C-alpha positions, -999 to +999 in steps of 0.1 A: +045+102-859+079+108-849+087+139-831+119+157-819+127+182-797+164+191-794+190+168-776+176+150-748+139+156-756+114+133-756+106+115-786+070+101-798+067+072-823+030+059-834+044+022-839+027-015-837+033-031-803+008-063-798-022-042-803-014-013-827-011+011-798+003+045-795+041+045-785+064+071-768+103+066-770+124+081-743+160+083-743+180+065-714+211+075-724+225+087-756+231+047-771+197+033-751+160+039-757+126+024-744+097+024-760+066+023-738+031+023-746+010+049-736-024+043-745-049+036-718-052-003-726-015-008-725-005-039-706+029-047-693+035-072-724+035-043-748+065-028-734+099-033-759+135-022-754+160-011-779+194-013-762+227-005-777+221+014-807+250+013-833+243+045-848+256+084-837+231+109-826+231+126-860+225+090-875+194+086-851+164+105-868+168+086-901+170+054-879+140+061-861+126+070-894+131+038-909+120+017-877+089+034-880+082+028-916+091-007-906+064-007-882+037+005-904+034+043-896+046+072-914+069+100-896+064+135-894+072+156-869+051+180-845+049+212-825+047+220-789+017+241-782+021+281-768+019+282-731+012+315-712+020+317-676-008+337-660-006+377-653-025+402-632-024+438-625-024+451-592-058+456-576-060+492-561-043+513-592-047+552-589-045+578-617-010+590-626+006+556-611+029+530-631+013+497-644+031+472-665+023+434-673+045+407-684+037+376-709+058+351-704+057+316-726+058+286-709+061+263-735+061+266-774+080+258-803+094+285-821+080+304-840+059+318-821+038+353-823+030+370-796+003+401-793-016+423-774-053+433-772-074+456-750-112+445-752-105+424-778-091+449-801-054+452-814-060+491-807-041+495-775-038+536-777-005+554-785+002+561-745+004+523-742+043+507-748+042+470-760+080+460-753+096+425-768+119+411-739+126+379-759+112+357-787+090+344-756+080+372-734+062+406-741+062+434-717+030+459-719+039+488-703+019+525-691+039+550-677+008+566-662-024+551-662-055+572-664-095+564-660-094+557-699-069+525-696-095+503-677-107+472-696-094+437-702-060+428-718-050+402-735-018+385-742-022+363-772+006+333-785+004+312-817+023+288-833+022+261-860+011+241-831-023+259-821-029+292-805-039+307-771-042+335-749-046+352-714-067+381-702-064+400-672-083+429-661-072+465-654-091+488-631-079+525-628-093+542-595-096+582-598-104+610-573-137+629-577-137+660-602-156+686-613-164+685-652-193+711-645-189+730-618-219+751-600-220+787-599-242+817-584-276+821-595-300+855-593-334+849-599-369+866-589-390+855-557-414+825-574-395+816-602-377+783-609-338+780-611-318+756-622-282+746-607-261+728-634-232+703-616-213+671-630-184+653-619-166+621-628-143+597-612-141+560-605-161+544-592-185+568-603-189+596-575-223+608-563-237+643-563-258+655-535-269+692-531-273+709-501-285+740-487-280+770-460-309+772-435-294+799-407-255+802-406-244+769-395-275+746-404-278+729-439-304+706-452-305+681-480-320+686-513-336+658-535-320+662-568-324+651-604-290+639-625-288+636-664-261+616-658-244+584-644 
């Protein structure tokens, strides 16, 4: 197999040496190449040099194809698999802050298809922006984070060679606030009475009840909760 990136990149060639091993071909200069065995059981005797090639760089691919066929291997092409640079979100995000993540490809032959998932699904929500910076960089932006933005965000990348992904967790802290505020109640002596209250926040708030004993003293009450 003969593979080629752009000018000056590494070429690989499957060729026959002493023991029919897979070899790697590297440019030394535009007119000199060196073939070096890359198999685990390679021996110094398997090194071979081809020097002073009387071919132009434009004609080099055809020359390599001819050499590969002569050595008994079939020419073909390869693509480098995509590699994503790891990213993360700030640890102390509060509701109302801004947040973003940048997914960058360190390697991978085009065309590469990039995308984003939240908790494994492509529906990120209307207030989450995905901004492509280039064919190899994609930004995820949230102008004002809220509790529902907490979750796992995954950047995906795929090309003809392979697919890959990287996931980072976003945790948004939120101050406690009432969803059901307790109110004054009137009742008859000896009857039961129920006060409802509910709060939300992140982490989830703990609700405690106290009652007044005299003007300055309060005692805690046992309470039951129907929510987390």
